[in-house]
N, C-alpha and C positions, 0 to 999 in steps of 0.2 A: 510260888510260894511268897513272893512279893505282895505287900498290902500297903494301903494308906489309911493313916489315923488322922483326923482332924480333931482339934480342941481349942479351947478359948472362947466360943461363943457366950452369950448371954443377954440380958436384958439391961439395956441403957437408955437414958434420957437423949432426946434431940440434942445435937451438939457433943456428945459424949464420944468416948473413944474406946476401942476393942483392939487387942493383938491376937489374932488366930495364929494357929500353928499347925504343920501338917508333918507328921513324921512318915517317911517314906522307907520301907525296908529294901528296896530294890538295890542289889549291888552296882548297877550301872547308873545311880542316881546323880552322880557327876555330870554325867554326860546328857542327862534328860533336860529339855525344855520343860518347864514347870509353869503349871496354871492355877489360878483360883476360878471357880464357877459358881455361879448361882441360877435357880430357875427363872426363866423369863415367861411372859405371856407367850401361850402356845406350846407349852409344855415342854421347852427344851432347855437345855443348860448353855448361859452365855458365858462367854470369856469376860470376866472382870479385870483380870490383872495376869500379865505372863513374864517369866524371866527365863532367860537362857543359861547355859550353863556358865557363861563367862561373866553375868551380870547385867546385861542389857535387858531393858524393861519396857513394856507397853501396857497400857490402860484403856478400859473403855471410856468413852466420853463422860459417862454419868458419873464416874468416880475420880477422874483425872484432877489432881490438885488435892485430893482428901485422902486417898489410899497409898499406900507404899509397900510393894512386894518386895521380898529380900529372900536370899538362902545362905545357909551354912553348910558347904558340901562335905565338909569334915564330919558333920552330925547327920547327915542327910535330912535336914530340914528345911522346910520353905515357910516363910511368915506373911501375914497380910496385917500391916497396921493400918487401922480404920479410924480416920479423925473426921470430926464434925459429921457424926452420923446423922441420917436422916431417917424419917419413917418409911421411905421408900426402899431403902437398904435392907429392910426386914425380909429375912430369906434363910434357907438352908446353903451353907456355903461349903463347897468340895473342892479337893486340890487333885490335879491328875497331870500326869505326863502326856507330852504330845508324841504321838507316832510309835507308842508301843501299847502293848496289850496289857492291861492291869485292870482289875475290878476297882469299880467306884468304891470309895469309902464311906463310912455312914454320915458324913458330914457335919456339921455342927451349926447349931441354931443362932441365929443373930436376931434381936427384937429390938426395934428402937420406938421407944414410946414418945407421944407428942403431947 
């Protein structure tokens, strides 16, 4: 019954910002390590940013210093603040917990124009 719903994507100019949101219905959300992913060359989804249940974070080198992941355990929400966006960031972004079985959500499209 658990599901993931991403939102907040859109079309922005180079250098602009977006804030992505992920609503997770799982009752154990507060214990999950959550991540934001995007499709990489080779047709696999790479981890862009991750956050533990206690708020420790990690980022892909390509986004470090530009993106910030956060979560609100009381609301079962995880966010990705995306700053100084570049055309190379254009992708569909997905949220997903680590180590549990749950279907991927529909993702949210981010398009950065140059």
